[in-house]
C-alpha positions as CSV (number, residue, x, y, z in Angstrom):
1,X,-32.4,-0.4,3.6
2,X,-31.2,-1.4,6.3
3,X,-28.5,-4.6,7.2
4,X,-26.7,-6.2,4.4
5,X,-29.4,-4.5,1.8
6,X,-27.4,-1.2,2.8
7,X,-25.9,-0.2,-0.5
8,X,-22.7,1.8,1.7
9,X,-22.6,-1.1,3.9
10,X,-19.4,-2.5,1.5
11,X,-17.9,1.2,2.2
12,X,-17.9,0.5,5.6
13,X,-16.7,-2.7,5.4
14,X,-13.3,-1.5,3.0
15,X,-12.6,1.5,5.4
16,X,-12.5,-1.5,8.5
17,X,-10.0,-3.8,6.2
18,X,-8.6,0.0,4.9
19,X,-7.6,0.9,8.9
20,X,-6.1,-2.2,9.3
21,X,-4.0,-2.5,6.5
22,X,-2.7,1.4,6.8
23,X,-2.2,0.8,10.4
24,X,0.1,-1.7,9.1
25,X,1.8,0.3,6.5
26,X,2.4,3.1,9.7
27,X,4.0,0.5,12.0
28,X,6.4,-0.2,9.0
29,X,7.8,3.3,8.0
30,X,4.8,4.2,6.0
31,X,4.0,7.2,7.6
32,X,7.7,8.8,7.8
33,X,8.3,10.7,4.9
34,X,5.3,12.4,3.1
35,X,5.6,10.7,0.1
36,X,4.9,7.2,2.1
37,X,2.3,8.9,3.7
38,X,0.8,9.9,0.4
39,X,1.5,6.3,-0.7
40,X,-0.3,5.1,2.4
41,X,-3.1,7.2,2.0
42,X,-3.5,6.4,-1.4
43,X,-3.6,2.2,-0.8
44,X,-6.3,3.1,2.0
45,X,-8.6,4.4,-0.1
46,X,-7.7,2.2,-3.1
47,X,-8.8,-0.6,-0.5
48,X,-12.6,1.0,0.6
49,X,-13.2,1.6,-3.3
50,X,-12.2,-2.0,-3.8
51,X,-14.6,-3.3,-1.4
52,X,-17.5,-0.6,-1.2
53,X,-18.0,-0.9,-5.6
54,X,-18.8,-3.9,-5.8
55,X,-20.8,-4.1,-3.0
56,X,-23.0,-1.5,-3.9
57,X,-23.2,-3.2,-7.6
58,X,-24.5,-6.0,-5.2
59,X,-26.9,-4.1,-2.9
60,X,-28.7,-2.6,-6.0
61,X,-28.4,-4.2,-8.9
62,X,-26.4,-2.1,-11.0
63,X,-23.6,-3.3,-13.4
64,X,-20.1,-2.9,-12.1
65,X,-19.7,-0.2,-14.3
66,X,-22.8,1.7,-13.5
67,X,-21.6,1.3,-9.6
68,X,-18.2,2.6,-10.8
69,X,-19.8,5.6,-12.3
70,X,-22.2,6.3,-9.1
71,X,-19.7,4.9,-6.5
72,X,-16.1,5.6,-7.3
73,X,-15.9,8.4,-10.0
74,X,-17.8,11.5,-8.3
75,X,-15.1,11.2,-5.5
76,X,-11.9,11.2,-7.7
77,X,-11.6,14.5,-7.3
78,X,-11.9,15.6,-3.4
């Protein structure tokens, strides 16, 4: 599938939002230490998943819990 029905589109949109937020945090000192950098990275990843997983559920007709199982859990480790 392509266009709005593309299941990965939510992750792409989430990446655009995350890049904006992470860039703003970095300008405000979010990249000045290892701990702040790690926190900024976690926030960026959370934004990507917060947009991508619900869109995956919507685009595929999955339940939200199934979308979490397919589009989030396998990627938590690495």
